[in-house]
C-alpha positions as MATLAB code, in Angstrom:
seq = 'XXXXXXXXXXXXXXXXXXXXXXXXXXXXXXXXXXXXXXXXXXXXXXXXXXXXXXXXXXXXXXXXXXXXXXXXXXXXXXXXXXXX';
ca = [
      -0.158    0.138    0.023;
       1.411    3.510   -0.941;
       0.690    6.766    1.005;
      -2.520    8.552    0.186;
      -0.955   11.954    1.694;
       2.390   13.180    1.049;
       4.388   16.382    1.998;
       6.029   18.760   -0.489;
       8.767   20.777    1.044;
       9.986   23.751   -0.758;
      12.291   26.797   -0.026;
      13.100   29.684   -2.047;
      15.146   27.877   -4.497;
      13.883   24.419   -4.919;
      11.469   21.724   -3.682;
      11.492   18.108   -2.558;
       8.440   15.359   -2.101;
       8.925   13.461    0.991;
       8.195    9.619    0.548;
       8.701    6.657    2.655;
      11.879    4.666    1.155;
       9.774    1.595    1.376;
       7.597    2.904   -1.424;
      10.453    3.432   -3.777;
      11.364   -0.155   -3.093;
       7.671   -1.402   -3.577;
       7.547    0.387   -6.940;
      11.157   -0.782   -7.744;
      12.415    2.540   -8.571;
      15.058    3.459   -5.720;
      18.053    2.771   -8.209;
      16.355    5.580  -10.557;
      16.566    8.364   -7.957;
      19.323   10.855   -8.653;
      21.953   12.230   -6.224;
      19.940   15.406   -6.043;
      17.511   13.628   -3.818;
      18.393   13.072   -0.117;
      17.719   10.288    2.481;
      16.704   11.119    6.119;
      16.273    8.235    8.392;
      13.341    5.892    6.426;
      12.489    8.954    4.392;
      13.376   10.120    0.770;
      13.230   13.733   -0.133;
      12.767   13.571   -3.983;
      13.810   16.774   -5.869;
      11.225   18.390   -7.901;
      12.816   18.400  -11.364;
      13.223   14.785  -12.039;
      12.749   12.382   -9.093;
       9.282   13.703   -8.016;
       8.042   12.898  -11.490;
       9.879    9.297  -11.521;
       7.829    8.623   -8.411;
       4.623    9.832   -9.786;
       4.941    8.136  -13.008;
       5.577    4.845  -11.527;
       2.594    5.163   -9.132;
       0.421    5.665  -12.178;
       2.147    3.033  -14.551;
       1.684    0.440  -11.579;
      -2.144    1.326  -11.003;
      -1.871    3.262   -7.846;
      -4.050    6.472   -7.501;
      -2.322   10.000   -7.224;
      -1.553   10.959   -3.549;
      -3.070   14.231   -2.189;
       0.148   16.531   -1.865;
       0.265   19.159    0.909;
       2.726   21.937    0.467;
       5.223   23.079    3.323;
       7.385   26.278    2.949;
      10.796   26.664    4.881;
      12.882   29.562    4.428;
      15.852   27.035    4.322;
      16.296   23.338    3.525;
      19.613   22.133    4.676;
      21.145   20.148    1.669;
      23.917   18.656    4.051;
      21.856   15.266    4.211;
      22.752   11.705    2.822;
      22.164   11.434   -0.916;
      20.838    8.656   -2.947;
];
């Protein structure tokens, strides 16, 4: 089962969709995620330009409905996190 609700975090320069790593494994796309995305604990922060789309496309192709995405603004998102 995939998440029905996800959060999109964005700062003045960029944005990331927060997704459980288990979902990337279930969709079999973890190897497709670029080093522009981050890992924090059991969550992947998928950058908006490519990896966000890879995730949404895989959901659709595998018959899962689109999640409801909530936007969360932060004035600064630290990019000093573990990368894919």
